[in-house]
C-alpha positions as CSV (number, residue, x, y, z in Angstrom):
1,M,-44.1,45.6,-31.0
2,N,-47.8,44.8,-30.7
3,I,-48.2,41.1,-31.6
4,K,-51.9,41.4,-32.2
5,K,-51.3,43.8,-35.1
6,L,-48.8,41.6,-36.9
7,G,-50.2,40.5,-40.3
8,L,-49.6,37.2,-41.9
9,S,-46.9,38.6,-44.1
10,S,-44.9,39.9,-41.2
11,I,-45.3,36.7,-39.2
12,T,-44.2,34.6,-42.2
13,A,-41.2,36.9,-42.9
14,I,-40.1,36.5,-39.3
15,S,-40.5,32.8,-39.6
16,I,-38.4,32.8,-42.7
17,M,-35.6,34.6,-41.0
18,T,-35.9,32.2,-38.0
19,T,-35.7,29.3,-40.4
20,L,-32.6,30.8,-42.1
21,T,-30.9,31.3,-38.7
22,S,-31.8,27.9,-37.3
23,T,-30.5,26.0,-40.3
24,V,-27.0,27.5,-40.0
25,G,-24.5,24.8,-38.9
26,A,-20.9,25.1,-37.8
27,D,-19.7,24.6,-41.3
28,D,-22.4,26.4,-43.1
29,G,-22.7,30.1,-42.2
30,L,-25.7,32.3,-42.9
31,E,-23.6,34.2,-45.4
32,T,-23.2,30.9,-47.4
33,I,-27.0,30.4,-47.5
34,L,-27.6,33.9,-48.5
35,S,-25.0,33.8,-51.3
36,N,-26.8,30.8,-52.8
37,G,-30.1,32.7,-52.9
38,K,-31.8,33.8,-56.1
39,Y,-32.5,37.6,-56.0
40,S,-34.8,39.6,-58.3
41,L,-35.4,43.3,-58.9
42,E,-38.1,44.9,-61.0
43,L,-38.7,48.6,-61.9
44,R,-41.9,49.2,-63.9
45,P,-42.7,52.9,-64.7
46,R,-46.0,53.5,-66.4
47,Y,-48.0,56.4,-67.7
48,E,-51.8,56.0,-68.0
49,F,-54.3,58.4,-69.5
50,V,-58.1,58.0,-69.2
51,D,-60.9,60.0,-70.9
52,Q,-64.2,58.8,-69.6
53,D,-67.6,60.3,-70.2
54,P,-69.3,62.1,-68.5
55,I,-66.3,63.0,-66.2
56,A,-64.9,66.4,-67.4
57,N,-61.4,65.9,-66.2
58,H,-59.0,63.4,-67.8
59,A,-56.9,61.2,-65.6
60,N,-53.1,61.3,-65.9
61,A,-51.1,58.9,-63.8
62,F,-47.3,58.3,-63.8
63,T,-46.6,55.5,-61.4
64,V,-43.5,53.3,-60.7
65,R,-43.6,49.8,-59.3
66,T,-40.5,48.6,-57.5
67,A,-40.2,45.0,-56.5
68,I,-37.4,43.3,-54.6
69,G,-37.4,39.5,-54.0
70,A,-35.4,36.6,-52.9
71,K,-35.7,32.8,-53.0
72,F,-33.7,30.3,-51.0
73,D,-34.0,26.8,-52.3
74,T,-31.8,24.9,-49.8
75,L,-31.8,25.6,-46.1
76,G,-30.1,22.5,-44.8
77,V,-33.2,20.4,-45.5
78,D,-33.6,18.8,-48.9
79,G,-36.7,20.3,-50.6
80,L,-37.2,23.1,-48.2
81,G,-37.4,26.6,-49.6
82,T,-38.5,30.2,-48.8
83,E,-39.5,33.2,-50.7
84,V,-39.8,36.9,-49.8
85,E,-40.8,39.8,-52.0
86,M,-41.6,43.4,-51.1
87,M,-43.3,45.9,-53.5
88,D,-43.7,49.6,-53.5
89,V,-45.9,51.8,-55.8
90,R,-45.3,55.6,-56.1
91,N,-46.6,58.3,-58.4
92,F,-44.3,61.0,-59.7
93,G,-45.7,64.3,-60.9
94,A,-48.9,63.0,-62.4
95,N,-51.4,62.0,-59.8
96,N,-54.6,63.5,-61.2
97,Y,-56.6,60.3,-60.9
98,A,-59.0,58.7,-58.4
99,P,-58.9,57.6,-55.7
100,E,-55.7,59.6,-55.2
101,T,-57.5,62.8,-56.3
102,A,-61.3,63.3,-56.4
103,G,-63.0,64.4,-59.5
104,Y,-61.0,62.2,-62.0
105,P,-61.5,58.8,-63.6
106,V,-60.1,55.8,-61.6
107,V,-56.6,54.5,-62.2
108,A,-56.3,51.6,-59.8
109,D,-52.6,52.2,-59.0
110,G,-52.6,54.1,-55.7
111,E,-49.4,54.7,-53.6
112,Q,-48.7,51.9,-51.2
113,S,-46.1,49.5,-50.0
114,R,-46.6,45.8,-49.1
115,V,-45.0,42.4,-48.6
116,T,-46.3,40.6,-51.6
117,Q,-44.6,37.2,-51.1
118,A,-43.7,35.6,-47.8
119,N,-43.9,31.8,-47.7
120,I,-42.2,28.6,-46.8
121,S,-42.4,25.6,-49.0
122,Y,-41.4,21.9,-49.2
123,A,-41.1,20.0,-52.4
124,K,-39.9,16.4,-52.9
125,D,-40.9,13.3,-54.9
126,G,-43.7,15.2,-56.7
127,F,-45.2,16.4,-53.5
128,V,-45.4,20.2,-52.8
129,A,-46.6,22.0,-49.7
130,L,-46.6,25.8,-49.1
131,V,-47.8,28.1,-46.4
132,G,-47.8,31.9,-46.3
133,R,-48.4,34.7,-48.8
134,K,-48.2,33.8,-52.5
135,G,-49.4,35.0,-55.9
136,V,-51.6,32.3,-57.5
137,N,-52.5,32.2,-61.2
138,L,-54.7,29.2,-62.3
139,D,-55.2,28.5,-66.0
140,N,-56.0,31.7,-67.9
141,E,-56.8,33.5,-64.6
142,R,-60.5,33.8,-65.4
143,F,-61.3,32.6,-61.9
144,I,-58.1,32.9,-59.8
145,G,-55.3,35.4,-60.6
146,T,-52.9,38.0,-59.3
147,V,-54.2,41.0,-61.4
148,G,-50.6,41.4,-62.6
149,W,-51.4,44.3,-64.9
150,R,-52.0,46.6,-61.9
151,Q,-48.9,48.0,-60.2
152,M,-49.8,46.3,-56.9
153,P,-50.8,42.7,-57.5
154,Q,-53.4,40.6,-55.7
155,T,-51.9,37.9,-53.5
156,Y,-53.3,35.1,-51.3
157,D,-52.6,34.1,-47.7
158,L,-53.0,30.3,-47.9
159,A,-51.9,26.8,-47.2
160,L,-51.4,24.8,-50.4
161,V,-50.6,21.2,-51.2
162,G,-50.0,19.7,-54.6
163,Y,-48.9,16.5,-56.3
164,N,-47.4,16.0,-59.7
165,G,-45.6,12.7,-59.2
166,V,-47.7,11.0,-61.9
167,E,-46.7,11.9,-65.4
168,N,-49.0,14.5,-67.0
169,L,-51.1,14.8,-63.8
170,D,-51.2,17.9,-61.6
171,L,-53.3,18.2,-58.5
172,Q,-53.6,21.2,-56.2
173,A,-55.7,22.1,-53.2
174,A,-55.5,25.3,-51.2
175,Y,-57.2,26.8,-48.2
176,V,-57.3,30.7,-48.4
177,W,-57.9,32.8,-45.3
178,Q,-57.2,36.2,-46.7
179,V,-57.0,37.9,-50.2
180,N,-54.8,41.0,-50.4
181,R,-56.5,43.2,-53.0
182,I,-54.8,45.6,-55.3
183,F,-55.9,48.6,-53.2
184,D,-54.4,49.5,-49.9
185,R,-57.3,49.4,-47.4
186,E,-56.8,53.0,-46.3
187,L,-56.1,54.4,-49.8
188,G,-58.0,57.6,-50.7
189,G,-60.4,57.1,-47.8
190,L,-61.7,53.9,-49.2
191,N,-61.4,52.2,-45.8
192,L,-61.8,48.8,-47.4
193,P,-62.1,45.9,-44.9
194,D,-59.6,43.1,-45.0
195,F,-60.9,40.5,-47.4
196,N,-60.8,37.8,-44.8
197,T,-62.2,34.7,-46.3
198,N,-62.7,31.0,-45.7
199,S,-62.3,29.7,-49.2
200,V,-61.1,26.4,-50.7
201,L,-59.5,26.0,-54.2
202,L,-59.4,22.6,-55.8
203,H,-57.7,22.2,-59.2
204,A,-56.8,19.1,-61.2
205,S,-55.4,18.8,-64.7
206,Y,-54.3,15.9,-66.9
207,K,-52.5,16.2,-70.2
208,I,-53.8,13.4,-72.4
209,S,-51.7,14.5,-75.4
210,P,-50.5,17.8,-76.9
211,A,-53.9,18.0,-78.6
212,L,-55.9,17.7,-75.4
213,N,-55.4,18.8,-71.8
214,L,-58.4,18.4,-69.4
215,T,-58.8,20.5,-66.3
216,A,-61.5,20.2,-63.6
217,Y,-61.9,22.7,-60.7
218,D,-64.0,23.7,-57.8
219,Y,-63.4,27.1,-56.4
220,M,-65.4,27.6,-53.2
221,T,-65.4,31.3,-52.4
222,A,-67.0,31.7,-49.0
223,S,-70.3,33.5,-48.7
224,F,-70.3,34.1,-52.5
225,A,-70.5,31.0,-54.6
226,D,-69.0,27.7,-55.7
227,H,-67.6,27.6,-59.2
228,L,-67.5,24.0,-60.5
229,G,-66.2,23.6,-64.0
230,I,-64.3,21.7,-66.7
231,R,-61.8,23.1,-69.2
232,A,-60.3,21.6,-72.3
233,T,-57.3,23.0,-74.1
234,G,-55.0,21.9,-76.8
235,N,-53.1,22.6,-80.0
236,N,-52.5,20.9,-83.3
237,T,-50.4,21.6,-86.4
238,L,-52.2,21.2,-89.7
239,S,-50.5,19.9,-93.0
240,N,-50.2,23.5,-94.2
241,E,-48.1,24.3,-91.0
242,V,-50.9,26.4,-89.4
243,K,-50.8,25.8,-85.7
244,L,-54.2,25.7,-84.1
245,D,-54.9,26.5,-80.4
246,Y,-58.3,25.9,-79.0
247,T,-60.2,26.1,-75.7
248,A,-63.6,25.0,-74.5
249,E,-64.8,25.6,-71.0
250,Y,-68.0,25.3,-68.9
251,A,-68.7,26.2,-65.3
252,K,-71.7,26.4,-63.0
253,Q,-72.1,29.1,-60.3
254,M,-73.8,27.3,-57.4
255,D,-74.7,28.1,-53.7
256,A,-71.6,28.7,-51.6
257,S,-70.5,25.6,-49.6
258,L,-68.6,27.7,-47.1
259,K,-69.6,30.8,-45.1
260,E,-67.6,33.7,-43.9
261,K,-68.5,35.5,-40.7
262,T,-66.5,38.7,-41.1
263,A,-67.0,41.8,-43.4
264,P,-67.6,42.3,-46.3
265,F,-69.8,39.2,-46.5
266,S,-70.9,38.8,-42.8
267,N,-72.7,35.5,-42.9
268,A,-74.0,36.0,-46.4
269,K,-75.0,32.9,-48.3
270,P,-76.7,34.0,-51.5
271,K,-78.6,31.6,-53.7
272,Q,-76.7,31.1,-57.0
273,D,-77.8,29.7,-60.3
274,A,-75.7,31.0,-63.2
275,D,-73.7,29.4,-66.0
276,Y,-70.4,30.2,-67.8
277,Y,-69.0,29.0,-71.0
278,K,-66.3,29.9,-73.5
279,V,-65.1,28.6,-76.8
280,E,-61.9,30.0,-78.4
281,L,-59.9,29.2,-81.6
282,S,-56.8,30.8,-83.0
283,G,-54.3,29.9,-85.8
284,T,-50.7,30.9,-86.2
285,K,-48.4,30.8,-89.2
286,M,-45.1,32.6,-90.0
287,G,-45.6,35.0,-87.1
288,Y,-49.2,35.9,-87.9
289,T,-52.0,35.0,-85.6
290,A,-55.8,35.3,-86.1
291,G,-58.5,34.0,-83.9
292,G,-61.8,34.5,-82.1
293,S,-63.7,33.6,-79.0
294,Y,-67.2,33.7,-77.6
295,E,-67.7,34.0,-73.9
296,V,-70.9,34.0,-71.8
297,L,-71.2,35.1,-68.2
298,G,-74.8,34.0,-67.6
299,E,-77.6,36.0,-66.1
300,K,-78.7,35.1,-62.6
301,G,-81.4,32.6,-63.4
302,S,-83.2,31.7,-60.2
303,G,-80.3,32.9,-58.1
304,T,-79.1,36.2,-56.6
305,N,-76.2,37.1,-58.9
306,A,-75.2,37.0,-62.5
307,F,-72.0,34.9,-63.1
308,G,-69.1,36.7,-61.4
309,T,-65.4,35.9,-60.8
310,P,-64.3,38.3,-58.0
311,L,-60.8,36.7,-57.7
312,A,-60.0,36.8,-61.4
313,T,-57.4,38.9,-63.2
314,L,-60.3,40.9,-64.6
315,H,-58.2,43.3,-66.7
316,A,-57.3,40.5,-69.1
317,M,-61.0,39.6,-69.6
318,N,-63.7,41.5,-71.6
319,G,-61.6,44.4,-72.8
320,W,-58.8,46.4,-71.4
321,A,-61.0,49.5,-70.8
322,D,-62.2,47.6,-67.7
323,K,-65.9,48.4,-68.2
324,F,-67.1,45.0,-67.1
325,L,-65.1,44.2,-63.9
326,A,-68.5,43.3,-62.4
327,T,-70.9,41.3,-64.6
328,P,-74.1,43.2,-65.5
329,V,-77.3,41.9,-63.9
330,D,-78.5,40.5,-67.2
331,G,-75.3,38.7,-67.8
332,L,-72.7,39.4,-70.5
333,T,-71.7,37.9,-73.8
334,D,-68.4,38.9,-75.4
335,M,-67.6,38.0,-79.0
336,A,-64.0,38.9,-79.6
337,L,-61.8,38.8,-82.8
338,N,-58.0,39.2,-82.7
339,L,-55.3,39.7,-85.2
340,G,-51.5,39.9,-84.5
341,Y,-48.0,39.5,-85.7
342,A,-44.7,38.8,-83.9
343,N,-41.1,38.2,-84.6
344,A,-37.8,38.7,-82.7
345,N,-36.8,41.9,-84.4
346,F,-40.1,43.6,-84.8
347,G,-41.7,42.7,-81.5
348,K,-45.3,41.8,-81.0
349,I,-48.4,43.7,-82.2
350,M,-52.0,42.6,-81.5
351,G,-55.4,44.2,-82.1
352,V,-58.6,42.9,-80.5
353,Y,-62.3,43.8,-81.3
354,H,-65.0,43.1,-78.7
355,K,-68.8,43.2,-79.2
356,F,-70.7,43.1,-75.9
357,D,-74.4,42.2,-75.3
358,S,-76.5,40.9,-72.5
359,D,-77.2,37.3,-71.9
360,A,-80.8,37.8,-71.0
361,G,-82.9,40.1,-73.2
362,S,-81.3,42.1,-76.0
363,V,-79.3,44.9,-74.4
364,D,-76.4,46.3,-76.5
365,Y,-73.5,46.8,-74.1
366,G,-71.3,48.4,-76.8
367,S,-68.0,47.5,-78.4
368,E,-64.3,48.0,-77.9
369,F,-61.1,48.0,-79.8
370,D,-57.8,47.2,-78.1
371,L,-54.3,47.6,-79.5
372,L,-51.0,46.3,-78.0
373,Y,-47.4,46.6,-79.1
374,V,-44.5,45.0,-77.1
375,K,-40.8,45.1,-77.9
376,P,-37.6,44.5,-76.0
377,V,-35.6,47.7,-76.3
378,M,-32.4,46.7,-74.5
379,K,-31.1,44.0,-72.2
380,D,-33.7,43.2,-69.5
381,V,-35.9,46.1,-70.6
382,T,-39.3,45.7,-72.4
383,M,-41.4,48.5,-73.8
384,M,-45.2,48.3,-74.0
385,L,-47.6,50.7,-75.8
386,K,-51.3,49.9,-75.2
387,G,-54.7,51.4,-75.9
388,A,-58.4,50.7,-75.4
389,V,-61.3,52.5,-76.9
390,Y,-64.8,51.6,-75.6
391,S,-67.9,52.8,-77.4
392,Q,-71.2,52.9,-75.5
393,G,-74.1,50.8,-76.8
394,D,-77.7,51.4,-75.7
395,A,-78.1,54.9,-74.2
396,T,-80.0,53.5,-71.2
397,T,-76.9,51.6,-69.9
398,T,-74.4,53.1,-67.5
399,Y,-71.4,52.0,-69.6
400,T,-70.2,55.3,-71.2
401,D,-67.6,56.1,-73.8
402,T,-64.0,55.5,-72.4
403,S,-60.5,55.7,-73.9
404,K,-57.4,54.6,-72.1
405,Y,-53.8,54.7,-73.2
406,W,-50.6,53.4,-71.6
407,V,-46.8,53.7,-72.1
408,M,-44.8,51.3,-69.9
409,F,-41.3,50.1,-69.5
410,D,-40.4,47.0,-67.5
411,Y,-36.9,46.3,-66.2
412,K,-36.3,42.8,-64.6
413,I,-33.2,41.1,-63.4
C-alpha cells in the first residue's frame, strides 16, 4: 500500500475501523457494537433523455445508483459516533451520452465508485465536532449543497464545529480542504484536477418565532470570492387557513479573503463586486400550492465575475434543464411561478414556469417550463416523473432549445 496515494476518505475509513476496534472491551465485543449500528441501503435507477439543439443525437442514459451506509452512535464514549457510506454509479444498456460517449448531450451521471461519507463526530451538551468526509446542505443549497439530484453527490472533506445549546440558536463553522465533485476526475478523459481548496464556511441562524427565522453567513471560497449574506424565512397561517411561506435574502460577492495555491485556481484572487437577492412567497390550502419568486444573480459590476455559486446544488436553481449552471456575464434574473397539488393518495404534482433575462442590459435569456410528479408506489419505493422544456430567447445567445425527461425509482431502507 502506498501511503502517499491514500485519500482522505480511505484514511478516515481506516481511522473509523481503528476506533471501532480500540473501543472494544472485555465485556463489549465488536459484534455488539456492529449490531447496534444503523445501516442503510439505496437503489436509484433512472432513465434520462435529452434533446438539445444543435446536437443531432439525442442522449439516452439508464443509470443506477447504489449506496450502502452505516452509522455507529456509541463506541464506548458518550457522544462519539462514526459514519461510513460507499456509492456506485453504473449505466445499463443506455450510455449514449457525454462524457461517456462523444457526440451526445451531457448527462452528468458517469460510471464511478466512491466513498461518499467517512467521518468521526462528537456531540454532547449542544456542542458538535466532526472531521472527515461529509455531505453538507445549508439552507436551500443556493450556496452550499450536495447536488443530490445527480447520481453521484458532491461531498466535502472538512473539519466542522457547531453549537446549538441555546434555544433557537444554531452556529456552525467549517474548514474545507477538498470538494469532491459529481464527476470522477478521470471520467471520459476530463482529467479534472482535485478541487483542493482552503475554504471556510460560517453559518448562524436564530429562530425568533415561527413567523421569522434569521440566518447570517459568510462563505469564503478560496481564490474565488467571499459571499456575505443575510436570509429571512418564515411562515404564517391566515384567518382563511391559507398557510403563507416567505423568504427574503441578500448577499454580496466580495474579494476572496483566502487564497489557494493549487489547481484549478493557482493563486488566483479575482476582484469581485456583485450582488444577489431573492424574494419568494407561496400559499398553501387544502393541498394546493401557488407561489412565485424573483431572483437576481448580479452582473460583475467593477469586479471580474458575475455572481456565481460554484458549490451550490445548481440543478435546483434556475430551471431543471440546467442551462444556467454558470451565471451569464451580464448576470441573470429569474422570475418563477409555480402551482402544485399534493395528498397522501394522489402523490405530489408541481409545475414551474421560469422567465430568464439579463441583469445588465436587456438580453432575453428565454423561458422554461418544468413539471414534476412524485408518488410512493410501494413500501420504501418512490416513483418520480420529471420534465424540463427550455425555449431559447434572443438568437444571439448560446442558450439553445433543450428538452429533458426523467423516469426514476428510489428504494431506501
